[in-house]
GUKOL-109931 format. One record per residue (C-alpha): residue number from 1; residue in three letters; chain; y, x, z. Coordinates in steps of 0.05 Angstrom, whole numbers. Each point is the difference from the previous one (the first is absolute). Example, Ala and Ser with C-alpha at 12.3 -4.5 7.8 and 13.67 -1.06 7.14 Angstrom:
% residues 2
    n  res  chain       v       u       w
    1  ALA      A     -90     246     156
    2  SER      A      69      27     -13
This chain:
% residues 283
    n  res  chain       v       u       w
    1  UNK      A     491    1216    1798
    2  UNK      A      16     -76      36
    3  UNK      A      32     -42     -43
    4  UNK      A      40     -63      31
    5  UNK      A     -20     -58     -74
    6  UNK      A      44     -43      12
    7  UNK      A      67       9      32
    8  UNK      A      69     -47     -30
    9  UNK      A      70      26      -7
   10  UNK      A      56     -48     -11
   11  UNK      A      67      -3       2
   12  UNK      A      24     -76      -7
   13  UNK      A      76      21     -19
   14  UNK      A     -37      41     -53
   15  UNK      A     -50     -54     -21
   16  UNK      A     -20     -58      31
   17  UNK      A     -61     -18      38
   18  UNK      A       0     -75     -20
   19  UNK      A     -72     -19      32
   20  UNK      A      35      14      76
   21  UNK      A      -2     -61      48
   22  UNK      A      35     -15      62
   23  UNK      A     -74      27      23
   24  UNK      A      27      71     -33
   25  UNK      A      52      13      40
   26  UNK      A     -30      50      35
   27  UNK      A       5      42     -63
   28  UNK      A      56     -26     -38
   29  UNK      A      34      65       0
   30  UNK      A      -2      58     -38
   31  UNK      A     -51      54      -4
   32  UNK      A       4      62     -29
   33  UNK      A     -29      72       6
   34  UNK      A      31      18      57
   35  UNK      A     -39     -53      46
   36  UNK      A     -63      17     -30
   37  UNK      A      -5      75       3
   38  UNK      A      -9      15      74
   39  UNK      A     -57     -57       6
   40  UNK      A     -29      33     -62
   41  UNK      A      12      69      23
   42  UNK      A     -28     -26      77
   43  UNK      A     -60     -26     -20
   44  UNK      A     -26      58     -46
   45  UNK      A      11     -34     -57
   46  UNK      A      17      47     -68
   47  UNK      A       7     -53     -52
   48  UNK      A      30     -69      -6
   49  UNK      A     -18     -52     -65
   50  UNK      A      67     -42      -9
   51  UNK      A     -17     -75     -20
   52  UNK      A      54     -62     -17
   53  UNK      A      22     -37      34
   54  UNK      A      40     -46     -41
   55  UNK      A     -15     -26     -74
   56  UNK      A      68      39     -21
   57  UNK      A       8      57     -47
   58  UNK      A      57      20      57
   59  UNK      A     -55       4      40
   60  UNK      A     -49      50     -35
   61  UNK      A      67      35     -29
   62  UNK      A      11      15      82
   63  UNK      A     -68      30      20
   64  UNK      A      -5      40     -62
   65  UNK      A      76      28      29
   66  UNK      A     -33      16      63
   67  UNK      A     -58      30     -33
   68  UNK      A      29      48     -48
   69  UNK      A      47      25      64
   70  UNK      A     -66       7      52
   71  UNK      A     -70      41     -12
   72  UNK      A     -29     -40      48
   73  UNK      A      -4     -63     -46
   74  UNK      A     -62       6     -31
   75  UNK      A       3     -68     -53
   76  UNK      A      34     -53     -11
   77  UNK      A     -28     -79      -8
   78  UNK      A      54     -30     -42
   79  UNK      A      18     -68     -13
   80  UNK      A      -8     -29     -81
   81  UNK      A      20     -65     -29
   82  UNK      A     -78     -20      -9
   83  UNK      A      24     -60     -33
   84  UNK      A      29      31     -56
   85  UNK      A     -45      40     -35
   86  UNK      A      70      27     -50
   87  UNK      A      42      10      55
   88  UNK      A     -64      38      42
   89  UNK      A      -8      46     -64
   90  UNK      A      56      25       1
   91  UNK      A      12      16      70
   92  UNK      A     -72      25       1
   93  UNK      A      34      49     -43
   94  UNK      A      48      13      41
   95  UNK      A     -41      14      62
   96  UNK      A     -48      40     -20
   97  UNK      A      61      59     -16
   98  UNK      A      -5       1      74
   99  UNK      A     -50      53      30
  100  UNK      A     -22     -43      65
  101  UNK      A     -10     -70     -41
  102  UNK      A     -78     -11      22
  103  UNK      A       1     -79       2
  104  UNK      A      28     -71     -10
  105  UNK      A       6     -62      51
  106  UNK      A      22     -67      -8
  107  UNK      A      14     -37      61
  108  UNK      A     -44     -52     -19
  109  UNK      A     -20     -34      61
  110  UNK      A      71     -31      -2
  111  UNK      A     -24     -36     -66
  112  UNK      A     -40     -63      -9
  113  UNK      A     -74       7      -4
  114  UNK      A     -33      39     -63
  115  UNK      A      69      23     -25
  116  UNK      A     -38      71     -14
  117  UNK      A     -43     -40     -51
  118  UNK      A      52     -20     -34
  119  UNK      A      -3      19     -81
  120  UNK      A      62      45       9
  121  UNK      A     -21      32      62
  122  UNK      A     -64      12     -25
  123  UNK      A      34      38     -64
  124  UNK      A      37      47      37
  125  UNK      A     -55      16      52
  126  UNK      A     -39      18     -67
  127  UNK      A      62      55      -5
  128  UNK      A     -15      19      72
  129  UNK      A     -75      14     -20
  130  UNK      A      17      35     -72
  131  UNK      A      60      50      38
  132  UNK      A     -58      18      61
  133  UNK      A      48     -35      48
  134  UNK      A     -26     -17      68
  135  UNK      A      14     -81      12
  136  UNK      A      15     -12      75
  137  UNK      A     -12     -79      21
  138  UNK      A      17     -26      57
  139  UNK      A     -51     -44      23
  140  UNK      A       7     -56      52
  141  UNK      A     -69     -31      18
  142  UNK      A     -21     -43     -29
  143  UNK      A      50     -13     -57
  144  UNK      A     -12      55     -39
  145  UNK      A     -74      27      -9
  146  UNK      A      -8     -41     -50
  147  UNK      A      43      32     -33
  148  UNK      A     -17      73       8
  149  UNK      A     -74     -15     -17
  150  UNK      A      29     -19     -75
  151  UNK      A      38      55      -2
  152  UNK      A     -42      52      17
  153  UNK      A     -59     -29     -44
  154  UNK      A      54      -2     -55
  155  UNK      A      25      61       5
  156  UNK      A     -49      49      25
  157  UNK      A      48      62     -25
  158  UNK      A      55     -21      47
  159  UNK      A     -10      17      73
  160  UNK      A      21     -56      43
  161  UNK      A      22      19      84
  162  UNK      A       4     -65      46
  163  UNK      A      59      12      41
  164  UNK      A     -22     -20      78
  165  UNK      A     -64     -17     -14
  166  UNK      A      12     -56     -16
  167  UNK      A      41     -27      65
  168  UNK      A     -66     -14      38
  169  UNK      A       6     -60      44
  170  UNK      A     -26      34      57
  171  UNK      A     -17     -24      68
  172  UNK      A     -10     -74     -39
  173  UNK      A     -71     -34     -23
  174  UNK      A      24      16     -78
  175  UNK      A     -20      81      13
  176  UNK      A     -69     -17     -24
  177  UNK      A      32     -28     -68
  178  UNK      A      45      58      -2
  179  UNK      A     -56      41       3
  180  UNK      A     -32     -32     -57
  181  UNK      A      61       2     -48
  182  UNK      A      15      81      25
  183  UNK      A     -82      12     -19
  184  UNK      A       3     -43     -70
  185  UNK      A      56      39     -31
  186  UNK      A     -22      71      32
  187  UNK      A     -60      -7     -54
  188  UNK      A      47      20     -47
  189  UNK      A       9      80       6
  190  UNK      A      72      -6     -43
  191  UNK      A      33     -36      73
  192  UNK      A      26      36      62
  193  UNK      A      27     -24      68
  194  UNK      A      52      36      45
  195  UNK      A     -10     -22      73
  196  UNK      A      67     -18      18
  197  UNK      A      46     -48      27
  198  UNK      A     -60     -23      42
  199  UNK      A      47      -3      65
  200  UNK      A      44     -53     -34
  201  UNK      A     -61     -46       1
  202  UNK      A     -18     -11      66
  203  UNK      A      35     -49      43
  204  UNK      A       7      47      63
  205  UNK      A      46      55      20
  206  UNK      A     -47      40      40
  207  UNK      A     -52      17     -47
  208  UNK      A     -41      68     -14
  209  UNK      A     -48      38     -43
  210  UNK      A     -45     -55      31
  211  UNK      A      28     -66     -33
  212  UNK      A       3      45     -74
  213  UNK      A     -76      23       5
  214  UNK      A     -37     -65     -22
  215  UNK      A      40       6     -69
  216  UNK      A       4      72      -6
  217  UNK      A     -77       3       4
  218  UNK      A     -21     -53     -42
  219  UNK      A      53      29     -54
  220  UNK      A     -34      69      13
  221  UNK      A     -64     -33      -8
  222  UNK      A      11     -34     -69
  223  UNK      A      47      54     -33
  224  UNK      A     -26      68      21
  225  UNK      A      40      51      32
  226  UNK      A      26      25     -81
  227  UNK      A      44     -66      -9
  228  UNK      A      43     -15      60
  229  UNK      A      63      32      21
  230  UNK      A      31      -3      68
  231  UNK      A      75     -24      -4
  232  UNK      A      56     -24      65
  233  UNK      A      36     -50     -56
  234  UNK      A      50      25      39
  235  UNK      A      69     -33      19
  236  UNK      A     -40     -61     -18
  237  UNK      A     -42      16      62
  238  UNK      A      49      -2      47
  239  UNK      A      -7     -72       6
  240  UNK      A     -57      15      36
  241  UNK      A       3      69      24
  242  UNK      A      27      70      -9
  243  UNK      A     -22      47     -48
  244  UNK      A     -34      50      51
  245  UNK      A     -39     -54      32
  246  UNK      A     -11     -31     -81
  247  UNK      A     -26      65     -25
  248  UNK      A     -39      22      64
  249  UNK      A     -38     -52       4
  250  UNK      A     -16     -20     -80
  251  UNK      A     -21      72       7
  252  UNK      A     -39      -8      58
  253  UNK      A     -36     -59     -31
  254  UNK      A     -15      37     -60
  255  UNK      A     -28      65      22
  256  UNK      A     -37     -43      56
  257  UNK      A     -27     -38     -55
  258  UNK      A     -22      59     -49
  259  UNK      A      16      59      41
  260  UNK      A     -39      50     -55
  261  UNK      A      57     -18     -46
  262  UNK      A      60     -10      40
  263  UNK      A      42      57     -43
  264  UNK      A     -10     -37     -66
  265  UNK      A      17     -64      39
  266  UNK      A      57      25      29
  267  UNK      A      25      24     -64
  268  UNK      A     -45      41     -44
  269  UNK      A     -22     -62     -41
  270  UNK      A      79     -22      -4
  271  UNK      A      14      62     -19
  272  UNK      A     -49      -3     -58
  273  UNK      A      14     -68     -26
  274  UNK      A      67       9      -1
  275  UNK      A       1      69     -25
  276  UNK      A      49      37      54
  277  UNK      A      16      70     -15
  278  UNK      A      -5      33      57
  279  UNK      A      63      -5      34
  280  UNK      A      47      39      49
  281  UNK      A      -7     -49      54
  282  UNK      A      43     -49      37
  283  UNK      A      64      48      35
């Protein structure tokens, strides 16, 4: 079963996306189920994981409305106020009544450095570990890898998923330093990663799977084939490509790096990690 492990949906009338700037003009419109379902079906993708886009309860509520109406939504990564333990505990109690609730994410890359290590945030992350929830982290090289190292050691039972391979600086001299950081966090067995959003890390439009290959090969070498998941990062991916090409080229790079594990990388791992029920598929 193919699973897109990283999709966003938003309707700014329902819930604003405060992070958007002029450079996001191409995606500053509503993106809903009607937009993504034909794309998933065309790619043979049967399920997807919806990921929060804004640090707002209304954004998460919208994703669960969609999840309840569509069987192809396998899981939801929600937002919770991780800097407010009392509020977070109350919200987690509410969300855990939702059958597709699996993970929590905060746009920590928009926060000051080491925000994840503040005492109230650490208290909330401990709640995630206790409740056996996944913690997704939008790691951006090089700012956040040290934080992930500390969290992985402090919370060994917490499954930590790094989004977008930590935004590798593809094509730059900093790739070696990124590889060192990625290998360090991969030493912790509770850390996983999504191979997603790599096209938006590129500065050129005529990219191909060959451009993604170096970072994907490093990821497979240090994480193995059981701790990586394929994702499109749609519709953010539209900033440098269309869904069909993004999914196809990312999948091609992954399967070239580990041909024996193609099925796991394109869906099996995401299905296992996010505990997806077998859906009927995107229709």
